[in-house]
N, C-alpha and C positions, 0 to 999 in steps of 0.2 A: 136485772136480776145479775147477785153476786154470783161468784164462782162459790158453788155447792161442796161443803167442805166433804173431806173422808172421815170416817167414825176412828178409825185408828192411825197412829204414828206410822210415819214410815222408816224403814233401815236403809243402809245404805245402797242397797240394789233396786230402791225405790218400792219394791214390795212391801204390803202392810205386814206390821208385826202387831203380836197381843199385846198392847197399848191403848186404851182408850183414848184418841187427842180430845185435849184439853179443850170443851166447849162444848162436845157431843153427850157428856154423860145422861141428857135425858132419854139418851137413845137404849142405854143399858138399864134407865130404871123403867124401861117400859112405855116413856111416855111415846106418843104420836102414834101415826100409822104409817104403814108402808105400803108404798105401791111398783112396780117395775118400772127401772131406770132405762129409756128408750135411746138405743143408739143411733143418731142421727147427727145433723146441724142444729147447732141453738140459734133459734132465732128470734125475735120478738115482734107480734104487731101489733100496730095503734088502730082502735077501735073509734070513731067516731059518728054519731048517729045512724050504727045501724052498718057501716060498710068502712071498711079495711082502708085507713088512708096514711099509713106508715109500713114498712118493712125495714128490719135490722139484724144484720147478722153479727154473730158473735168474733171480735177478732181477738186474737192472742197476743198477747206482748211477742217479739223478738227476744232472744237471749241477753242482749244489750241491754235492752228496754227493760228486762226484770231486772238486771242487776240494780238497775238506778229505782227500781221501783213502781215500776208503772204494773199496774194492774189491769187484764181482760176487760174488756168493754164492748162497746156497738157501733156500729159503723151503717149506715144504709147499703140496702140494698137495693138492684137498680135493675129495672124491668128491661132494659137495652145489654146489659154487661150479660155476656156470654156464660159468666161464673157463676153467676146468677139464676140462671133461667130454669133449673132445678127446684131451687127452691119457691120459686113464684109460683111451679104447676104445683108444690106442695098446698101453697098458701090458697091457689085457687078455689081446693077443695072444700075449704074453709068458707068459703063466702055464703052458703046457703045456713049456716048455724050460727052466723055472727050476727044476724038481725035482733037475735034475743038475749044480746049481753049488752051491759050497760058500758057505760065509753069508760076508756080504760086504755093501759099497756098490758098485755098479756104473754108472758113467757111460752115458746112451744119448742117442740122438734120437730124440724122436717124429714122426712123419712119418706123413703121407698126406691124406683129404681134412680141410679144414677147418683143417688146423695149417700158419702161414706162408703160406698162398697152393697149397699142395701142387704146389712145382713140378716133383717129379720124376713129378707125374701119376697118384700110386700110388692103387688102387682102396679098398684096404681101411687103415685105421692099423693103423701097427705100427712099432714101435722096433729102431731099429739099435743092439747092446750094441758099443759103440767097442773094448773089450778082448777081446770073446767072439769068437773063428772072425772076426777080420775079412779081407776079403778084396783082399790085395795087389795093386798097379799096377806089374805089371812095367816095366821100363825107360823109368822118370820121368827127366827131364833133370834136373839141377841149377845150373842156369846162370840167370841172369834172363831173356835172350831166349829160351834155350831151353822154361821152364818158359811163358811168354807164350805161344808158341807151341800149345805141348802143350796148354795147360787151353782154348785158343781153339777146340778140335779134340775137348775130351775127353768122351767120350760117359760115362754114367753106367752100374757096374757093375751098379746094382739095379734101376735103371730102362731097356733100352735102350730106343734113340729120343727120350733125355731126356737134356738137357745137365747135364754133372756140376759141382758148387761150386767144387770145389776138391781139393787133395790135402791129406792129413795127414801130415807125417813121424814115424815113430813110434821112438824109440834102444830099445838093447833095456834099457837103467837107469829106462827110465820116461817119459824126457822128452817133449814131443811139440811139433812147429812147425808151423805151416799156411802153406798159398797157396792165394786164390782168382782165381776168371779174374776178374772184378771189381774186384778190387787194385790191376789195371794200370791206366797212364791209356790212354784213348782213342783 
């Protein structure tokens, strides 16, 4: 899964400005559906014959690597690596739902206790599969100010009573674009 582009350009302070990013015009034209952006650890799982056969975690390049043009990618996660144990706790919760999926590689967000500070205050670790039964968010505005106001008050669909991180727009052709509440200037 490639990095999902933010729908607006960024200013010098890295906050978004009221200028749509090139390539995301489809969002402002009203194309695609909106889903909640989940705040966790980006992973992907490989499903073969009804079982998870591989788990990978996102690896972001260092500042030096970025200056050389290195893009984010994935590396294998390992059950015996203490840094990955919470990812596997989240993945274990997927096992019962995997049997119905065709073989393939599925992007997910591992969320829950001990994962990225658990901003959704979830009681148990789990994985949100981006492309499998996403919950759509109706009536999402598609303007700079409209989104700023909407995101300031957007409660999570997955964890009622907690604030959602943002929105991901999904185009029918597979393109995605995002906006987070924290992207806006304060």
